C-alpha positions in Angstrom: -0.2 -6.0 -2.5 2.9 -6.3 -0.3 3.3 -2.6 0.4 1.3 -2.8 3.7 0.7 -6.6 4.0 2.7 -9.6 5.0 3.8 -12.3 2.4 1.7 -14.9 4.2 -1.4 -12.8 3.8 -0.7 -11.8 0.2 0.0 -15.3 -1.2 -3.6 -16.6 -1.4 -4.9 -13.1 -2.2 -2.5 -12.8 -5.2 -3.4 -16.2 -6.5 -7.1 -15.5 -6.2 -6.7 -12.1 -7.9 -4.8 -13.5 -10.9 -7.2 -16.5 -11.2 -10.1 -14.1 -11.4 -8.4 -11.7 -13.8 -5.6 -13.7 -15.6 -4.9 -11.1 -18.2 -4.5 -7.3 -18.4 -7.5 -7.3 -20.7 -9.6 -9.2 -18.2 -8.7 -6.7 -15.4 -9.4 -3.7 -17.7 -12.9 -5.0 -18.4 -13.7 -5.6 -14.7 -16.1 -3.3 -12.8 -14.3 -1.0 -10.4 -16.4 -2.3 -7.5 -15.3 -5.9 -8.1 -11.6 -5.1 -8.1 -11.9 -2.9 -5.0 -13.9 -5.6 -3.2 -11.1 -8.1 -4.0 -8.5 -5.6 -2.7 -10.3 -5.1 0.7 -8.0 -5.5 3.7 -4.8 -5.0 1.7 -4.5 -1.3 2.4 -3.3 1.6 0.2 -6.5 1.5 -1.8 -5.3 4.1 -4.2 -3.1 1.4 -5.6 -6.1 -0.7 -6.5 -7.7 2.3 -8.3 -4.4 2.9 -10.1 -4.2 -0.8 -11.0 -7.6 -0.6 -12.8 -6.6 2.7 -14.6 -3.3 1.2 -15.6 -4.8 -2.0 -16.9 -7.3 0.0 -19.0 -4.5 2.2 -20.4 -2.4 -0.9 -21.3 -5.3 -2.6 -22.9 -6.1 0.5 -24.9 -2.5 0.6 -26.2 -2.6 -3.0 -27.1 0.2 -4.0 -24.7 2.8 -2.7 -22.2 5.2 0.0 -23.3 8.8 -1.3 -23.4 10.8 1.7 -22.2 11.1 3.4 -18.9 10.0 6.8 -20.3 6.8 5.3 -21.7 6.1 3.2 -18.7 6.3 6.4 -16.5 3.2 7.7 -18.4 1.0 4.9 -17.1 -1.3 5.6 -14.2 0.2 4.7 -10.8 3.7 3.9 -12.0 6.4 5.9 -10.3 10.2 6.1 -11.0 11.1 2.8 -9.2 8.3 0.7 -10.7 8.9 2.0 -14.3 12.6 1.4 -14.0 12.2 -2.0 -12.5 9.7 -3.2 -15.3 12.0 -1.7 -18.0 15.1 -3.4 -16.7 13.6 -6.8 -15.6 10.9 -7.3 -18.2 12.5 -5.6 -21.2 16.2 -5.5 -20.6 16.5 -1.8 -20.8 19.4 -0.2 -18.8 17.4 1.6 -16.1 18.5 2.8 -12.6 16.3 0.8 -10.3 16.2 2.3 -6.7 14.0 1.0 -4.0 14.7 1.5 -0.3 16.9 -1.5 -0.1 19.0 -0.5 -3.1 19.3 3.1 -1.7 20.6 1.7 1.6 23.2 -0.4 -0.2 24.4 2.5 -2.2 24.5 4.9 0.8 26.5 2.4 2.9 28.9 1.6 0.0 29.7 5.2 -0.5 29.5 6.4 3.1 26.5 8.7 2.6 25.6 9.8 6.1 22.5 11.9 5.3 18.9 10.5 5.3 17.8 8.8 2.2 15.4 11.6 1.5 18.1 14.2 1.8 20.5 12.2 -0.4 18.0 11.1 -3.0 19.7 12.9 -6.0 23.2 11.8 -5.0 22.2 8.2 -4.5 20.6 8.1 -7.9 23.8 9.6 -9.5 26.0 7.0 -7.6 23.7 4.1 -8.6 23.7 5.3 -12.2 27.5 5.3 -12.3 27.7 1.5 -11.8 24.5 0.2 -13.3 25.5 -2.0 -16.2 24.1 -2.1 -19.7 24.4 -5.9 -19.7 21.7 -7.9 -17.8 20.3 -4.8 -16.0 17.3 -6.7 -14.7 19.5 -9.3 -13.0 21.7 -6.5 -11.5 18.6 -4.7 -10.2 17.2 -7.9 -8.6 20.6 -8.7 -7.1 20.9 -5.2 -5.5 17.4 -5.4 -4.1 18.0 -8.9 -2.6 21.4 -7.7 -1.2 19.7 -4.9 0.6 16.8 -7.1 1.8 18.8 -10.0 3.1 22.4 -8.9 3.7 22.6 -5.1 3.9 19.7 -5.0 6.3 18.7 -1.8 8.2 19.6 -3.5 11.6 22.4 -6.0 12.1 23.6 -6.1 8.6 25.5 -9.3 7.7 28.7 -7.5 6.5 30.8 -10.7 6.8 28.6 -12.2 4.0 28.5 -9.2 1.8 30.4 -9.3 -1.6 30.8 -5.5 -1.4 32.3 -5.4 2.1 35.9 -4.8 1.0 35.0 -1.5 -0.7 32.2 -0.4 1.7 32.8 2.9 3.6 30.1 2.1 6.1 31.7 -1.2 6.9 35.1 0.4 7.2 33.7 2.9 9.7 33.0 0.1 12.2 29.4 1.3 12.6 27.5 0.4 9.3 24.1 0.9 10.9 24.9 4.6 11.1 24.6 4.9 7.3 22.4 6.3 6.0 21.2 8.6 8.8 17.9 7.5 10.2 14.7 9.3 9.2 13.3 11.5 11.8 9.9 10.1 12.7 7.3 12.8 13.5 4.3 11.9 15.6 1.2 11.2 13.6 -1.8 13.5 14.1 -5.0 12.0 15.6 -8.4 12.3 14.1 -11.9 11.4 15.0 -14.8 10.1 12.8 -18.4 9.0 13.1 -19.9 6.0 11.3 -23.6 5.4 11.4 -24.9 1.9 12.2 -28.2 1.5 10.4 -29.6 -2.0 10.7 -32.8 -3.4 9.4 -34.0 -7.0 9.2 -30.6 -8.5 9.6 -28.9 -6.2 7.2 -26.9 -3.0 7.5 -26.8 0.0 5.2 -23.5 0.5 3.3 -22.3 3.2 1.0 -19.3 3.6 -1.3 -16.8 6.2 -0.4 -15.9 9.0 -2.8 -13.5 7.8 -5.6 -10.7 10.1 -4.4 -9.4 10.4 -0.9 -8.9 7.9 2.0 -10.3 4.5 1.2 -11.5 5.9 -2.1 -14.2 3.8 -3.8 -14.4 1.3 -1.0 -17.5 0.0 0.7 -18.1 1.6 4.1 -20.4 2.5 6.8 -22.0 5.9 6.1 -20.9 8.9 8.0 -19.4 12.4 7.7 -15.8 13.1 6.9 -13.2 12.7 9.7 -11.9 15.7 11.6 -9.3 16.7 14.2 -11.8 17.3 16.9 -14.0 14.8 18.7 -17.7 15.3 18.0 -20.0 15.2 21.0 -21.7 12.0 20.2 -23.0 9.1 22.2 -21.3 6.2 20.5 -22.2 2.5 20.8 -18.5 1.6 20.5 -15.2 3.0 19.2 -12.7 1.5 16.9 -9.1 2.8 16.8 -7.1 2.4 13.6 -3.7 3.5 12.4 -3.2 4.9 8.9 0.2 5.8 7.4 0.0 9.5 8.2 -2.5 9.6 11.1 -4.4 7.6 13.7 -8.2 7.5 13.9 -10.9 6.9 16.5 -14.1 5.9 14.6 -17.1 6.3 16.8 -20.0 4.0 15.8 -23.4 5.7 16.3 -26.9 4.2 15.9 -29.2 5.8 13.3 -32.7 4.8 12.4 -32.7 5.2 8.6 -30.3 6.1 5.8 -29.8 9.7 4.8 -30.2 10.8 1.2 -27.7 9.3 -1.1 -26.8 6.0 -2.8 -26.2 2.8 -0.8 -27.4 -0.7 -0.3 -28.6 -3.1 2.4 -26.1 -5.9 3.0 -27.0 -9.0 4.9 -24.9 -9.2 8.1 -24.6 -13.0 7.7 -22.7 -12.3 4.4 -20.7 -9.3 5.5 -17.5 -11.0 4.5 -18.6 -10.5 0.8 -19.1 -6.8 1.2 -15.4 -5.9 0.5 -15.1 -3.7 3.5 -11.6 -2.3 4.2 -10.0 -3.2 7.5 -11.3 -0.1 9.4 -14.9 -0.8 8.6 -14.6 -4.6 8.9 -13.3 -4.1 12.4 -16.2 -1.7 13.1 -18.7 -4.3 12.0 -16.9 -7.0 14.1 -17.0 -4.7 17.1 -20.7 -4.1 16.7 -21.6 -7.8 16.2 -19.5 -8.6 19.3 -21.4 -5.9 21.3 -24.7 -7.4 20.2 -23.7 -10.9 21.2 -22.5 -9.5 24.6 -25.8 -7.7 25.2 -27.8 -10.8 24.2 -25.9 -13.1 26.5 
């Protein structure tokens, strides 16, 4: 939940989530639509789909695997997550590397390439001093060190327990390590969403299970493209995704096209589980209606 959302936003959402599904078995039995609705607004919706698949795999196995190798076989678990669970939950010696840990290792050893370029070397270096004793405590200490002391900007080197042996600190310019990632401009796309309203309700659909916002409730419309379609839109909503930006043009339509969907009352739109993009589109349209009525 924290991947694309602030702690303040996540706290009540996390509590509500685990109160609704307090066990892996409860989550495994939940309908996909209910979980995706609960995830609405948190971003990275593939994580919600993987969470459902992972819960079902764990429930089918009768419990969580206890080794890094077996954890890696679960849906949605990558190298960092599998290693972190193995070390913290089960005490297995595993090399846990998130961005914070990678930065600590790079600075300590004076690695001046980008983290992507030095990925293999950083893993080897981290492996060389990861202890067999209390590996979970070590992993959490390294993550906290990177998050609070060895920060990307203005690191607190005077408070760091590793400063005396740190090559980046010795250089006098620790922020230069590792080399910053080159940020490429994000491409821009355009999309059309149809506003189909009847008797105080709007027509919603569920997006395809795979792809952007997969499985989420949405306004209907064609797939997004790189070229702006010649349409007369009622309003436009701009939104930024991780890899591209989007202008979504809202276009009035008289009736639904063929396909599955449902009428959702506008006065209960907060219960629809719309992701941020479509929630903002609905808000923009309701504001437009109020403005025209004034």
